[in-house]
C-alpha positions, 0 to 999 in steps of 0.5 A: 404105146407112146414115146417117150419125152427125149424119143419122141425129141430124136423123132423131132430132130429126124424129121419123122412123125412114128405111127408105130411108136414101138419101131423106133423104140426096136430100133434103139434097142442094142442085142445087149440090151434083149432080151425074151420080152425085148426085140433088138436092132439087128434085123431092122438094122439088114434092113435099113443098109438096104433102104439106104442102099437103095436112096443112096444109088439114086442120088448118085445116078441123078446128081452126075447124070454124066458119070461113068459107073467106076465114078459112082461107085466109089461116092456110094462107099464113100455114102453108106460106110460106117463112118457117114452113117456114125456122123450121120447118127451123131447129127441127130444125137442119136446116142441119147437116146441108144438104149444098151444095155449095161456092160455096154453103157460102161464100154462107153458104148454111145460113141461107138461108131459101129454101134451107132451106124448101127442103130442109125440104118435101123432108124431108117428101117423103120420111119421105111416100115411105118411110112413106106419107102418116100418117107423113109428117102425124104429122112436119108436126103434130109441127112445127107444132102450136104453130104452127096452134093460134096461128095467127091468127083472122084472119090476113090479111098486115100489106100486106093488112090495109093496102090493105084499109084504105086503099080502104074510105076510097077512098084508091090503094093503098100504095107501096112503094118501098125505100129502102136496102140493105146488108150482103153481096150474099150475105145483105143487109138492106132497108130498105123504106118504104111509103106513102099517099097520104093522107101516112101513112110508116113505115121497116123494115128485113129480111133480106128485101123481102117482110118488111120490107115486111110489117113496116112495113105492120103498123108504118104499120097499127098507128099507123093502127088500134091493131093488129097491135101497131104 
C-alpha cells in the first residue's frame, strides 16, 4: 500500500517515513468510518497512550534530576493530557488527514479535541509498531520538546492549587457549577462558576467544562494570591 499525497505530506510533518503505510492509514481512521473491511484506530490509541507515557516519564526525569515524585507527577500529567495531545495534533495539521464517517464530518470532528487527541495517540503507536521505540521516542520528543522545556516548575493545575489554598485555611473545597451553555450541540461553549465558602467567586467560559473549570479556578486563585496570572 502506498500513502496518498496528503498522508505522505503528513508523515513528513510528523518526521517519520512509514514502511507500512497501512499502519498510518489505520491510525488516522476514526471508528465512525470503520467497517468489517476497514479497521479503526482505537486499539492503536490504547497502545500509543502507553508509549507516550513512557517517553514523557523519561523526559521529565531527565529534565530535572533533583525533582521529587510530587513535583514530577503534575508535570507529566500536563504533558500527556488530552488538551496537549490535541494541540500537538493541530501543530502537524492532523485534522486535515483524519478519516471520519459522515456524521462526524458534519459535526466538525476534525476540530474536536477528543478526536484529535485520540488520533495523535494512535499515530504514536503506528510509529512505534513501524519503527520501534527509538523512532516513536524521536517523534514524540520532536513535537513535545518545547512543552517539556517550558512546563511550569510547579505544574499543579489551578483546580488543585485552589483546593489546597482552601484546605490550608480550613475551608470546604471549592464548588463548581455550570451557569451557562451556548453554541451548537457538536461544539458547545460552557460557562462555569467557582465558589468558595468564604464568598470568593469567579466565572470562565470555554469549549469544555474541564477547561472552563480550570480557567475559573485560575482567575479566582489569581485574585486571592496574585499567582497563576489571574
